N, C-alpha and C positions, 0 to 999 in steps of 0.2 A: 556642248562639249565633245560630241562625236565629231563634228566638223573641225574642231580645234585640237583633236587628239594628237596631231603631229606638231602643230605650231605652239601648243601650250608651252610657256616659257620654262616651267619646271622640267617637263619631259625633254624639250629641245636641249636645254643646257646639260642635263644629266647624260643624255644619249651622246651628243657630239663631244662634250668635254671630258667624259669619264668612260662611258662604255666603249666608244670607238677606239680611243687610244689603247685601252686594255686589249681589245680584240685584235688590234694590229700587232700587238706583242705576243699574244697567246691565241693561237688558232682554235683552241678548245672553246673560247668564248664567242666565236663567230656565229654558231647556231643560236646562241642566246641573243646576240645582237639582232639576228634575223627575226627572232620571235618578237622583239620590240617593234620592228617595222611591220610585221605581219598584222599586228592588232592596231597600231597607231597610224599606219598608212598602208592598208591592204592592197590598194591598186598599185602602189610602188612595189610591194612585195611580189605581186604576181607578174610584174613586168621587168623587174631588175633582179637578176639572180645573184649578183655579187653583194659584197658588203657595202652598204650605203655609208660613205664616209664624209660627205659634204651635203649641205642643204641643196646645192645646185643639182646634184644627182637626183634627189627626191623630187625637186620642183619641175622636173621634166614630165611628171605625171601628176594626177590629182592626189593630194595628200588628205589626211583625215579619214574618217569613216563616212563615205559618201552615200547619198540616197540610192544611187544606181547599184552600188556594191551590195547593200543590204537587200534590195528588192530583186536581185538576180542570183542570190545565194541559195544553194540547196544542200549544203553540207561541207564536210571537211574530209579530205583524202587521208589515207594512212600515212603518207609522207608529210603531213602537216599543211599541205597546200589546200586551197579552197576549191570547192566544186561550184561552178556556175551552171545555171540551167542551160541545156543545149538549145532550147527554143529561142533563147534571148529575150523572151517576154518578161515583163515586169511581174513579180510575184505579189499577191495580195491576200488578205484574210477573208474575202467574201466569196461564199459558195453559191449564193442565191442565183437563180436563173436570171439572166439579163444584166448581171452586175459585172461581168467580165466581157471583154471583146478581143479582137485580134491583136491588141497591144498588150494584153495582160491575161494572167491565169491564176487560179486559186493555188495557194500553198498552205498546207497544214503545218509544215516544218517551222515557218517563221512565227507561229503562235506557241511553240514549245520553249520551255526554259533552256533546253539544250542549244537552241539557236544562240542565246546570249552566252552560254557556258563556254563556247569556243574561245572567247577572249577574256572572260571574267573568271577564269581559272588559269594558273600559270605555274610552271616549274622552272627552276634555273638549270644551269648546265650539268649539275650533279644529280638532278631529279628531285630536289627539295621543293615542296609545294610552297611557293612564295606569294601566291594569290589564290584564294579558295572560296570566293563568294558563291559560285555555283554549287560547290560541294556543301557549303554551309546551308544553303537553301535546301538541297536534296536531303540532307540529314535532319531537317527540321520538320515540324508537324505540317508546315505549309507544303513541303515538297515530297513527303513520303508517298510512294506509289499506292494508289487505292484509297487514299484519304479523301473523303467526299468534300472536305472543306479546303482542299489544297488550292494554292494560288501560284501561278507562274510569275516570273520576273515581270512580264508584260502587264499582268493584272495590277501591279502597284506602279511601276515606272512608266506605264503608258496610259494610265487612267486619267480622269479629268484633273484631279488635284495632286496626283503623284503618290498617293498612299491610300490605304484602306480607311474607310469611314465606318466606324462601328462594325468592323469585321467584313465590310462589303466593299468591293471595287466599284466605284461610280464612274461611268463613262459618259462622255458627251454624246449627243444624238444629233443627226442631221445628214447633210449631203457629204459624201466623201470627196476628196480632192479629185479634180478632173481638168482636162484641157479641152476647150472648144476651138475647133478649126473652122474658120470662115465666119460668116455673119449670123448664122443661126445658133442661138443659145439653147441647148437642149436641157430640159429639166432632168436632174439626176435623181437616182433612187435615194430615198431617205433610209438611213441605217440607225438601228438602235444602239450600236456600239461603234464609236469612232475612237481610234487610237491616237493619243496625244504624243506628238513627236518632239516635245521639249525634253523628254527623258530626265526629269529631275532626279538628282542623286547626290553623291558626296560633294559635288561642287555647287550645289544649289542651297542657298541660305534657307529658302522655304522648306526644303526637305530636311535640313539639319535641325532647325528649330522645332521643338516638340516631337522630334523623332522618338525620344524616350520620355518616360514620365517618372516623377519622383513623388514619394509620399513618406510620412512619418508613422511609426508605430511606437506608441508609448504604453507601458504596462500599468502598474499600480501607482505610478507617480510617487514612489518611495525609494529610499536608498537601498542598495543591495547590502550584503553582509560585509563588503569591503568599504562601505561608506561612499560608494559612487552611485550616480544616478544613470541607469542604462536606458537607452532608447535605440530604435533601429531606423535606418533610412532605407526605403525600398526603391531600388533602381529597376525600372520596368522597361523591358525591351519587347513587349508583346506586339508592338506596331510594325516591326520590321521582320522580314523573312530570311534574315541572315545574321551573322554576328555583327556586333557594333563595338568598335568601328570595323569596317570590312575593306576589301580592295587592297590597296597598297599598305598592308598592315605593318610593314617594316618602318613606315613613316607616321602613319596616323595613330592618334591616341586620344583618350578622354581622361578627364580627372574630376573628382568630386570634392568640393569644398563645403564644409559644414561649420556653421558658427552658432554660438548660443549667447544671447545678450540679456542681461537683467533689465528690469524696468528703468533703472537709473542710467542705462547706457553702458554699464560695465560688461566687458567681455568675460565670459566664464570659460576657464580652460578645460580641455579634455585630457583624459588619460591618453598619452600619445600612442599611436600605432608603433609596434616594434617589429623588427624583421631580422631574422637570423640568416646570414648568408647560406644559401643552399636550401632554405626552406621554401615552402610554396608561396609565401608572402614576399619573398626577397625583392622581386621586381614590381610588386603592386603598390609600393609606397615610395613616393617621390623623394629622392635623395638617399635611399637605402643602398642602392647600388653605387659602387665607386665610379661607374661609367656615367651616372646621371649628371655629374658636375659638368662634363664636357658636352653631353648629348642634350639634356634638358635645359642646362644653363639656368636662366631666370624665367623660363616659360611657365613653370608649375611651382606653386608654393610647397616648400619642403613639408613632408608629412601627409600630403594629400593622397587620397586613394586613387591609384592609376588603373586604367583599363587599356591593355596593349598586348601586342605580340612581340616578343624579343627574339631576334635572330642574332646568332653569334658566328664569328668567323673562325678560322682554323686555330687562332691563338686563344679562343675562348672568350673574346671580348665582344660586347654588343656592337653590331654593325647596322648602319642605316642603308646599306647597299646590298640589295638582295643577291647580286651576282657574287658577293663575297661570302654569303651565308653558307654554313655547312650543317647547321642544326637550328631548330626552333627550341630555344631553351625554356621558354615560358609563354603561356597564352591564357590570360584570364579575361579575355573579351567576353562580353555578354552574348550568350547564345540566343538564337531566334526564340521569341516568346518567353524568355527567362525573366524571372523577377528575383533580383539579387538582394539578399538581406545583409546590410552592412551595419554592424553594431558600433555604437559610440557610448562613451562613459564620461559624464560630467563630473568634475571635481568641485563640488559646491562648498562654499564657506560654512563654517560651523553655525548651526542654528539658522540656516538660511530659510526664508519663506518669501514667496512672492511669485510674480509672473516672469516667465522666461520665454523669449522669442527664439525659436529654432529656425534656422534658414539653411537650405541646401541648394547648391548650384552645381550643375553638371556642364562642363565645357568640352569642346572638341577642337582639335587643331589638325590640319591636313599634313603638316610636317613641322618638326622642331626648327626653331630659328637658327640653330647651329648648322642644320643641313642647307637651308636656303642661303645662308651666308657663305657656306663653302662653295656652292655652285653659282653664287652671284646672281640670285633672282630675288625679287621683292619678298619680304616676309609674309607669311600667311597669317591673317588675323584670327584669333580664337573666336569661336562661336558659342554663345550660351544656348545649349541644347534644351535644358530644362531647369526650372526653378520652382522651389516650394518653400512657403513660410507658414509657420504654425505657432500659436501662442498657447503655452500650458501654464498651469499653476502648480507650484511645488511648495510643500511644507515639510521641513526637516524637523523631526522631534527634538525638543530641547533636552539638555543633559538631565534635568530633573525628571522629565517624562520618560526618558529611556530607562531610568532606574525603576 
């Protein structure tokens, strides 16, 4: 996806059909449009100082995030431009004697999370933080300075499988990439730590599935004082080093669907989630916001628990366009390592007894269908991130027993 950062249909359509026309009418948006190019096509950004208004202007240079760009980067200047190493040598992570030559040299910078943070944090033209993955990591237990168990972005996204396994980053071992010139094939040094360059992330199904975990917590298996059966769904984000979802949080969202089924197949209803406008739960329940009808449409079942960041425009309405955002009105995304306790209450029939199957499914979608339809790109299919099923036995005391 780094190579496709510029040609990605969603980015391309939004940038050329929405951002550029606005920037041409409002010069205050030009720096923001330039920021888009800086991260999605950094070679273009460094070679073309004007506003890129057509694909042809960009295609004069290499687009996307190229190998050479990353391996010659040593930082970012105060004016937002990139600093390339003066030697022109390719930067790499190996310091051992004999592992570098006149074509390459060691770089400690490219092993730091700050290296990724240049693009995985962003503000819009009024200074509102519209992407904060790096800050989310830095504020987590994984990123707190001095934490002996801290992990950088690279530890997860460049490890063998793309995530931690039992709290440990597992790297492939062997020979690093190299080029042989001539007919002599030289044996290369074996390394204990090879960085995976597939960078699995939000666009990788393998990274999305099982990124979070679900579990049930059931108490005494008896009704509460209101005649309801309570239980909790634990939504576990301990496997990721940032909020979930992260990145383009103006677009990305997750939702939790919970069902309860009796042994005969009958669906048992829940006490519905309620939301008062202006309350902390207002945007966390699908359909509670008047904007949901237009934004979520039929993507999410009404009443589902939502995890999202909501940006609003100057009119106070939810916006899916970060350059229109003036405020982040709501953010209940799961923090790194957080385990969220979501309470549910079954409305059981009188004198019910028997087995009940509880099922919880957590879904992720990269953008609502209303957004992809507006910018005329294919819809993004939802991904089942986590699923959990559990069978419990419930016996409700009969009226005579209650007396």
